[in-house]
ZADRENFI-970196 format. One record per residue: residue in three letters; y, x, z of N, C-alpha, C in turn. Coordinates in steps of 0.2 Angstrom, whole numbers, plus 5000, padded with zeros to 4 digits. Layout:
<rs>
ALAYXZYXZYXZ ...
</rs>
This chain:
<rs>
MET729456926381729056876388728256906388 ASN728256906394727556936395727156876398 LEU727156826394726756776395726256756390 ARG725456746393724956736387724556666389 PRO724656616386724156576386723456576384 LEU723156546388722356546389722156496383 SER721556496381721156446377721656416371 ASP721756356372722056326364722756296367 ARG723256336371723756316374724256376371 VAL724856326370725456346369726056356372 VAL726556406370727056416376727456386371 VAL727956326374728356296369729256316372 THR729656326369730356316372730656246370 PRO730756186372730956136371731756136366 ILE731856106363732456106358732856056361 GLU733356046365733955986367734155956362 ARG734155886361734455846358735255846359 GLU735555826353736255846355736555786360 GLU737055796365737255756369737855716369 MET737955706362738455656360738255636353 THR738455566353738155526346738455536340 LYS738355506335738755516329739455486329 SER739555426335740155396336740555446339 GLY740355496343740855536347740755496355 ILE740155476358740155446365739755506367 VAL739955526372739455586377739155556381 LEU738355566379737655556384737655576389 PRO737755536396737555576402736955596402 ASP736455636406735955666408735455616407 THR735555556413735055496414734955446408 ALA735255466402735355426395734855446391 ARG734855526392734555566387733755556387 GLU733555546380732755576381732455626381 LYS731755636383731455696385731355736378 PRO731455796377731455816370730655816369 GLN730555826361729955806358729955856353 GLU730255916352730355966346730556026351 GLY730156076348730156156352729956206348 LEU730156266351729956326346729256356349 VAL728856376345728056396348728556476350 GLU728356496357728456556359727856616361 ALA727356576361726656606362726056566360 VAL725556596357725056556357724356596360 GLY723856546363723356566366722756586360 THR722256626364721656636356721256586353 GLY721356526356720956476352720456436357 ARG720156396355719656356358718956376356 ILE718456376362717756406360717356326360 LEU717056336355716656286354715856286358 ASP715456236358714956226361714356286359 ASN714456306352713856356350714356426352 GLY714756446354715056496357715556526351 THR715556496345716156536340716856496342 ARG717256546341717956536343718456506337 VAL718856446337719156416334719956426334 PRO720256476329720856506331721356436330 LEU721956446333722456406332722956396325 GLU723056346325723456336316724256356319 LEU724456356324725156366327725156466325 LYS725756486325725956556326726656556330 VAL726856596332727556616336728056586330 GLY728556556334729256546329728956486324 ASP728456456325728556376322728856336325 ARG729256276324729456236326729156176325 ILE729056146331728456096332728656026334 LEU728355976334728555906338727755886341 TYR728055886349727355876352727455806356 ALA726955766359726955716362727255716367 ARG727955646370728255656373728355666380 TYR727855666383727555676390727155726393 ALA726855776385726355826386726555876389 GLY726055916392726055976395726355996402 ASN726556056404726756066409727456106408 GLU727956076412728556126412728556186418 PHE728956226416728956286421729656316420 LYS729856366424730556386423730256486424 LEU730456526419730256596420731056636417 GLU731156666422731756696420732456656419 ASP732556596423732956556420732756526414 ILE732256526411732356486404731656446405 GLU731956366404731256316404730656336398 TYR730156326400729656316394729256256396 LEU728756256392728256196392727656216388 ILE727056226393726356246391726156176389 VAL725756166382725456116379724856136374 SER724356086375723856086372723856076364 GLU723556126361723556116354723556036350 LYS722956006356722955936353723455896355 ASP724055906359724655856360725155896354 VAL724955946351725455946346725355896339 LEU725955866339725855816334725955846325 ALA726455906324726555916318726955986317 ALA726956016315727256086313727856066308 VAL728456096308729056056304729156096301 SER729256106294729556146291730156146287 GLY730456206282730956186279731656246281 LYS731956256277732556296277732956286283 ASP733156226285733556216290733356156293 THR732856146297732656066299733156026302 LYS733656056305734055996307734355966301 GLU734555996296734855946289734655916286 THR733955926285733455896282733455826284 LYS733455776279733455706282732555686278 ALA732355626280731655596278731955566271 PRO731355566267731455546260731555456262 ARG732055436258732055346259731455316255 PRO730855276259730555226255730555196250 ARG730155196244730255156237730155096238 SER730355046237730354976237729554976232 THR729254916234728454896233728754846227 SER729354806228729254746223729554786217 LYS729154746211729354776204730154736202 ALA730454766198731154756195731054706192 ARG731554666192731454616187732054616180 LYS731854596175732054626170732654566166 
</rs>
């Protein structure tokens, strides 16, 4: 891909959610939520501060990220849909061996166990 984002922007390939629920119901396009997860395809050079120093981005190509639901600008290049997002709209970088299989830990109970 010959696309280089400017400043603190990131090019993302959105990851679509499954089209079927756990119970086997197929969701139509109108019922699906907008994706909020994607893979970083390209990163800009970083934000320039008022004093002229450049702050490099914390993200790198290949990172799996979560971004704000309606963030960025969508566009299509060579029949592939991309999203350009500012780094401030990136909420988190997802890490792990297989992030689809990992589950969030259960919260611990704050009440004390009775004896």
